[in-house]
C-alpha positions as CSV (number, residue, x, y, z in Angstrom):
1,X,-90.7,-71.8,-101.1
2,X,-90.6,-71.5,-104.8
3,X,-92.6,-68.8,-106.6
4,X,-93.1,-68.4,-110.4
5,X,-93.7,-65.2,-112.1
6,X,-93.6,-64.5,-115.8
7,X,-90.8,-66.8,-117.1
8,X,-88.7,-67.1,-114.0
9,X,-88.7,-68.9,-110.7
10,X,-87.4,-67.5,-107.4
11,X,-87.0,-68.8,-103.9
12,X,-88.7,-66.9,-100.9
13,X,-88.5,-67.9,-97.2
14,X,-92.1,-69.5,-96.8
15,X,-92.8,-67.5,-93.6
16,X,-92.2,-64.3,-95.2
17,X,-94.1,-64.8,-98.5
18,X,-97.0,-62.6,-97.6
19,X,-95.2,-59.6,-96.5
20,X,-94.6,-56.3,-98.2
21,X,-91.3,-55.7,-99.9
22,X,-89.0,-53.2,-98.4
23,X,-90.9,-53.0,-94.9
24,X,-88.0,-54.2,-92.8
25,X,-86.0,-57.0,-91.6
26,X,-86.7,-60.4,-93.2
27,X,-89.4,-59.2,-95.8
28,X,-88.8,-60.4,-99.3
29,X,-91.9,-60.9,-101.4
30,X,-95.5,-59.6,-101.9
31,X,-97.7,-61.6,-104.2
32,X,-100.3,-58.9,-104.4
33,X,-97.7,-57.0,-106.5
34,X,-97.6,-59.4,-109.2
35,X,-99.8,-57.3,-111.5
36,X,-97.5,-54.3,-110.8
37,X,-94.4,-56.5,-111.7
38,X,-96.0,-58.0,-115.0
39,X,-97.0,-54.4,-116.1
40,X,-93.4,-53.3,-115.4
41,X,-91.8,-56.0,-117.4
42,X,-94.0,-55.4,-120.2
43,X,-93.0,-51.7,-119.9
44,X,-89.2,-52.7,-119.9
45,X,-89.7,-54.7,-123.0
46,X,-91.6,-51.7,-124.8
47,X,-88.6,-49.5,-124.1
48,X,-85.9,-51.9,-124.7
49,X,-84.5,-50.3,-128.0
50,X,-83.7,-47.2,-125.8
51,X,-82.6,-48.7,-122.5
52,X,-80.1,-51.3,-121.6
53,X,-79.6,-50.8,-117.8
54,X,-82.1,-51.3,-114.8
55,X,-81.8,-50.5,-111.2
56,X,-84.0,-52.5,-108.7
57,X,-83.6,-49.8,-105.9
58,X,-85.2,-51.9,-103.1
59,X,-84.3,-55.4,-104.5
60,X,-85.6,-57.4,-101.5
61,X,-85.9,-61.1,-103.1
62,X,-84.8,-59.7,-106.4
63,X,-87.8,-60.6,-108.3
64,X,-87.9,-57.3,-110.1
65,X,-84.3,-57.6,-111.0
66,X,-84.8,-61.3,-112.2
67,X,-87.5,-60.3,-114.3
68,X,-85.7,-57.2,-115.8
69,X,-82.9,-59.5,-116.6
70,X,-85.2,-61.9,-118.3
71,X,-86.4,-58.9,-120.5
72,X,-82.6,-58.4,-121.6
73,X,-81.3,-55.8,-119.1
74,X,-78.1,-55.6,-117.3
75,X,-79.5,-55.5,-113.9
76,X,-78.3,-53.9,-110.4
77,X,-80.1,-54.3,-107.0
78,X,-79.4,-52.7,-103.8
79,X,-80.7,-53.5,-100.2
80,X,-79.7,-52.5,-96.7
81,X,-80.8,-56.1,-95.5
82,X,-77.8,-58.5,-95.9
83,X,-80.1,-61.5,-96.1
84,X,-82.2,-59.8,-99.0
85,X,-78.8,-59.2,-100.9
86,X,-77.8,-62.8,-100.6
87,X,-81.2,-64.0,-101.6
88,X,-81.3,-61.6,-104.7
89,X,-78.0,-62.8,-105.9
90,X,-79.0,-66.5,-105.6
91,X,-82.2,-65.9,-107.4
92,X,-80.3,-64.3,-110.3
93,X,-77.8,-67.1,-110.4
94,X,-80.5,-69.9,-110.3
95,X,-82.2,-68.3,-113.2
96,X,-79.0,-68.1,-115.1
97,X,-78.5,-64.2,-115.1
98,X,-75.6,-62.0,-114.3
99,X,-76.2,-58.9,-112.1
100,X,-74.8,-56.8,-109.4
101,X,-76.5,-56.8,-106.0
102,X,-75.2,-54.3,-103.6
103,X,-75.5,-54.3,-99.9
104,X,-75.8,-50.5,-99.3
105,X,-78.1,-47.5,-99.0
106,X,-79.6,-47.0,-102.5
107,X,-79.6,-43.3,-102.3
108,X,-75.8,-43.4,-102.0
109,X,-75.7,-45.7,-105.0
110,X,-78.0,-43.5,-107.0
111,X,-75.9,-40.4,-106.3
112,X,-72.8,-42.3,-107.7
113,X,-74.2,-44.3,-110.7
114,X,-76.6,-43.8,-113.5
115,X,-79.0,-46.3,-115.1
116,X,-81.2,-46.2,-117.8
117,X,-84.2,-47.2,-115.8
118,X,-84.5,-46.6,-112.1
119,X,-87.4,-48.6,-110.3
120,X,-88.4,-47.5,-106.8
121,X,-90.8,-49.8,-104.8
122,X,-90.4,-49.0,-101.2
123,X,-92.6,-49.7,-98.3
124,X,-94.7,-46.4,-97.9
125,X,-93.6,-43.1,-99.5
126,X,-91.0,-43.1,-102.3
127,X,-90.2,-39.4,-101.7
128,X,-86.8,-40.1,-99.4
129,X,-85.5,-41.8,-102.6
130,X,-86.8,-39.4,-105.4
131,X,-84.2,-36.8,-105.5
132,X,-81.4,-39.4,-106.0
133,X,-83.5,-41.3,-108.5
134,X,-83.9,-38.4,-110.9
135,X,-80.2,-37.7,-110.6
136,X,-79.6,-41.4,-111.6
137,X,-82.4,-42.3,-114.1
138,X,-81.4,-41.5,-117.6
139,X,-84.4,-42.5,-119.5
140,X,-87.2,-43.7,-117.1
141,X,-87.9,-43.6,-113.4
142,X,-90.7,-46.0,-112.2
143,X,-92.3,-45.4,-108.9
144,X,-94.5,-47.3,-106.5
145,X,-96.3,-45.7,-103.6
146,X,-98.1,-47.6,-101.0
147,X,-99.0,-44.8,-98.6
148,X,-102.3,-44.2,-100.2
149,X,-104.0,-42.8,-97.1
150,X,-101.7,-39.8,-96.9
151,X,-101.7,-39.3,-100.7
152,X,-105.6,-39.1,-101.0
153,X,-106.0,-37.0,-97.9
154,X,-107.4,-39.4,-95.5
155,X,-104.3,-38.9,-93.3
156,X,-104.0,-35.1,-94.2
157,X,-101.0,-34.0,-92.1
158,X,-98.9,-36.8,-93.1
159,X,-99.7,-36.0,-96.9
160,X,-98.9,-32.5,-96.6
161,X,-95.4,-33.5,-94.7
162,X,-94.4,-36.3,-97.2
163,X,-95.7,-34.5,-100.5
164,X,-95.4,-30.9,-100.1
165,X,-99.2,-30.5,-101.2
166,X,-102.6,-30.2,-99.8
167,X,-104.5,-33.5,-100.4
168,X,-108.1,-33.7,-100.0
169,X,-110.4,-36.9,-99.3
170,X,-112.9,-36.6,-102.2
171,X,-115.0,-39.2,-104.1
172,X,-112.2,-39.3,-106.7
173,X,-109.5,-40.1,-103.9
174,X,-107.7,-42.6,-105.9
175,X,-106.9,-40.0,-108.6
176,X,-106.3,-37.5,-106.0
177,X,-103.6,-39.7,-104.5
178,X,-102.1,-40.2,-108.1
179,X,-102.1,-36.5,-108.9
180,X,-100.5,-35.7,-105.6
181,X,-97.7,-38.1,-106.1
182,X,-97.1,-37.0,-109.9
183,X,-96.9,-33.4,-108.7
184,X,-94.2,-34.3,-106.0
185,X,-92.2,-36.2,-108.6
186,X,-92.5,-33.5,-111.2
187,X,-91.4,-30.9,-108.8
188,X,-88.6,-33.0,-107.5
189,X,-87.2,-33.7,-111.0
190,X,-87.6,-30.0,-112.0
191,X,-85.1,-29.1,-109.1
192,X,-82.3,-30.8,-111.3
193,X,-83.6,-29.3,-114.5
194,X,-85.1,-32.6,-115.4
195,X,-88.5,-33.0,-117.0
196,X,-90.4,-35.8,-115.8
197,X,-93.4,-37.0,-118.0
198,X,-95.7,-39.5,-117.0
199,X,-96.3,-42.3,-119.8
200,X,-98.4,-44.6,-117.9
201,X,-100.0,-44.5,-114.4
202,X,-102.4,-46.7,-112.4
203,X,-104.0,-47.1,-108.9
204,X,-104.4,-50.8,-108.0
205,X,-104.7,-52.8,-104.9
206,X,-104.0,-49.9,-102.5
207,X,-100.9,-48.8,-104.2
208,X,-100.1,-46.1,-107.0
209,X,-97.8,-46.8,-109.7
210,X,-96.2,-44.5,-112.2
211,X,-93.7,-44.6,-115.1
212,X,-92.1,-41.2,-116.0
213,X,-89.9,-40.6,-119.1
214,X,-87.0,-38.1,-118.0
215,X,-85.5,-35.5,-120.4
216,X,-82.9,-32.9,-119.6
217,X,-83.1,-29.1,-119.8
218,X,-84.5,-26.2,-117.9
219,X,-87.0,-25.3,-120.5
220,X,-88.7,-28.9,-120.7
221,X,-88.8,-29.0,-116.9
222,X,-90.6,-25.5,-116.9
223,X,-93.1,-26.9,-119.3
224,X,-93.7,-29.8,-116.9
225,X,-94.1,-27.2,-114.0
226,X,-96.8,-25.4,-116.2
227,X,-99.0,-28.5,-115.7
228,X,-99.3,-28.1,-111.9
229,X,-102.4,-26.5,-110.5
230,X,-105.2,-26.7,-108.0
231,X,-108.5,-28.3,-108.0
232,X,-111.7,-26.5,-106.1
233,X,-114.2,-29.2,-105.1
234,X,-117.7,-29.3,-103.5
235,X,-118.5,-32.2,-101.6
236,X,-122.4,-31.5,-101.7
237,X,-123.0,-31.4,-105.3
238,X,-119.7,-32.8,-106.6
239,X,-118.9,-29.7,-108.7
240,X,-115.2,-29.2,-109.3
241,X,-113.1,-27.0,-111.2
242,X,-109.3,-27.4,-112.2
243,X,-106.9,-24.6,-113.0
244,X,-103.2,-24.6,-114.0
245,X,-101.4,-22.0,-111.9
246,X,-98.6,-21.9,-109.3
247,X,-100.5,-19.6,-107.1
248,X,-103.8,-20.7,-105.6
249,X,-106.8,-18.5,-105.9
250,X,-109.5,-20.8,-104.3
251,X,-113.1,-20.6,-105.0
252,X,-114.5,-20.7,-101.7
253,X,-118.2,-21.2,-102.4
254,X,-119.5,-23.5,-105.0
255,X,-121.1,-21.7,-108.0
256,X,-123.6,-24.7,-108.4
257,X,-125.2,-25.1,-105.0
258,X,-123.6,-22.5,-102.6
259,X,-121.8,-24.9,-100.4
260,X,-118.2,-24.0,-99.1
261,X,-115.5,-25.8,-101.2
262,X,-112.3,-27.5,-100.5
263,X,-109.1,-26.8,-102.6
264,X,-106.2,-29.2,-103.3
265,X,-102.9,-28.9,-104.6
266,X,-100.6,-28.3,-106.2
267,X,-101.6,-31.3,-108.4
268,X,-100.3,-32.6,-111.6
269,X,-103.3,-31.6,-114.0
270,X,-101.5,-32.9,-117.1
271,X,-102.0,-36.3,-118.9
272,X,-101.1,-39.3,-116.5
273,X,-100.5,-41.5,-119.4
274,X,-99.6,-41.5,-123.2
275,X,-102.3,-43.5,-124.9
276,X,-99.9,-44.9,-127.7
277,X,-97.3,-45.8,-125.2
278,X,-99.9,-47.7,-123.1
279,X,-101.2,-49.7,-126.1
280,X,-97.6,-50.6,-126.9
281,X,-97.1,-51.9,-123.3
282,X,-100.4,-53.9,-123.6
283,X,-98.9,-55.5,-126.8
284,X,-95.8,-56.7,-124.7
285,X,-98.0,-58.5,-122.0
286,X,-97.3,-62.2,-122.7
287,X,-99.2,-65.2,-122.0
288,X,-96.5,-66.3,-119.3
289,X,-97.6,-63.4,-117.2
290,X,-99.8,-64.7,-114.2
291,X,-102.0,-61.5,-114.6
292,X,-102.0,-61.3,-118.3
293,X,-105.9,-60.9,-118.8
294,X,-106.2,-58.5,-115.8
295,X,-103.1,-56.3,-117.1
296,X,-104.6,-56.1,-120.8
297,X,-107.9,-55.2,-119.3
298,X,-106.4,-52.5,-117.1
299,X,-104.2,-51.2,-119.9
300,X,-107.1,-51.0,-122.4
301,X,-109.1,-48.8,-120.1
302,X,-106.2,-46.7,-119.2
303,X,-105.3,-46.1,-122.9
304,X,-109.1,-45.0,-123.5
305,X,-109.3,-42.5,-120.6
306,X,-109.8,-38.9,-121.4
307,X,-107.1,-36.5,-120.3
308,X,-109.4,-34.7,-117.6
309,X,-107.8,-34.1,-114.2
310,X,-110.5,-35.7,-112.1
311,X,-113.0,-38.3,-112.6
312,X,-116.8,-38.8,-111.4
313,X,-118.5,-41.9,-109.9
314,X,-121.9,-42.4,-111.5
315,X,-123.3,-44.1,-108.4
316,X,-122.3,-41.2,-106.3
317,X,-124.0,-38.7,-108.7
318,X,-127.4,-40.5,-108.7
319,X,-127.2,-40.8,-104.8
320,X,-127.0,-36.9,-104.8
321,X,-129.9,-36.6,-107.2
322,X,-131.8,-39.1,-105.2
323,X,-132.6,-41.3,-108.3
324,X,-131.8,-44.8,-109.4
325,X,-128.9,-45.1,-111.6
326,X,-129.1,-46.4,-115.2
327,X,-126.7,-48.7,-117.0
328,X,-123.1,-47.3,-117.3
329,X,-123.0,-47.7,-121.2
330,X,-126.3,-45.9,-121.6
331,X,-125.2,-43.2,-119.3
332,X,-122.0,-42.4,-121.4
333,X,-123.8,-42.7,-124.6
334,X,-126.4,-40.0,-123.3
335,X,-123.3,-37.7,-122.6
336,X,-122.0,-38.4,-126.2
337,X,-125.2,-37.8,-127.8
338,X,-125.3,-34.2,-126.7
339,X,-121.7,-33.5,-127.7
340,X,-119.7,-34.2,-124.7
341,X,-116.7,-36.8,-124.6
342,X,-116.9,-39.4,-122.1
343,X,-114.9,-42.5,-121.0
344,X,-114.6,-45.2,-118.4
345,X,-111.8,-45.0,-116.0
346,X,-109.7,-47.8,-114.3
347,X,-110.5,-46.4,-110.8
348,X,-113.7,-48.3,-110.5
349,X,-116.5,-50.0,-112.7
350,X,-118.9,-46.9,-112.1
351,X,-116.3,-44.3,-112.7
352,X,-115.9,-42.1,-115.7
353,X,-114.4,-39.0,-117.3
354,X,-116.0,-36.4,-119.4
355,X,-115.4,-32.7,-120.3
356,X,-119.0,-31.8,-119.1
357,X,-119.3,-30.1,-115.7
358,X,-121.7,-31.4,-113.1
359,X,-124.6,-29.5,-114.3
360,X,-124.2,-30.5,-117.8
361,X,-124.0,-34.1,-116.9
362,X,-127.2,-33.9,-114.9
363,X,-129.0,-32.2,-118.0
364,X,-127.6,-34.8,-120.3
365,X,-128.5,-38.0,-118.3
366,X,-131.6,-37.2,-116.2
């Protein structure tokens, strides 16, 4: 069947249209990821002055490679499935683009070749490809993770094995997953004296997506390591505290309600995005994108998010207080009126960030 995305059209086997990319034999195209790919093309157009070459590491149907070529990049794709390789080559040709598509293990390719932008979009965890990606990427490494249950702590042991961190299943589970992923990626890059800095990240439709700018040098990598740390969290009253440190020093009892607490980490506690970069990406979302309106709304929310390491859910707080919730805009205004910063987040319609702690939030809005 024929599928159109952005300004390109590709062919995908109709029976395989709804499956996830990279999940195995005969799997080529996932329509749910169109938002992901629309934002990716906008990012590629944003960084085009500094970047020329793009690697679609798990090319599948070739949709990412074709869209990158449409954005002006010299593209390379890799896949271990010979049918995928043939289809990707055909889709590039049918859209009038040149490009290389290799039938081989992408880790081997990345260890041998460098690209300005490396894009990992595997089925499940990206960690088996991360070492090679940071050896290959000159300017940016883009990463999708679809194993959100291990990332957020719902599948605890799997999360520990895959990411070398202790994830916890909290009410801010989506952000937990993002910060576990970022921690693993930053630590992986640092092993090669590479500083990986998130410039845009989002959690959408059961996947985590992040774009990291990469810079060389041990000192820069050390600075990124300095943004790792741990979060202590109380599931009863929703108190939490974040500390940048390499050695965990857990708070075992909540200072607010006396409940025993959980500790998660090491997590990335630095900014998950660069607001100015996100605004430039939003400006490169074109009307040809099928998710243009949704992408712009998402990027606007992300650009406005405070750089706090966790978010709250307003409905969850009012449930704990045993009170009916008020309108979200009024709620945020009350926090600002008493001198706190507050912003909505992209994690959900009732989620917000603030520099107030849970006791200060209650005093401000109740």
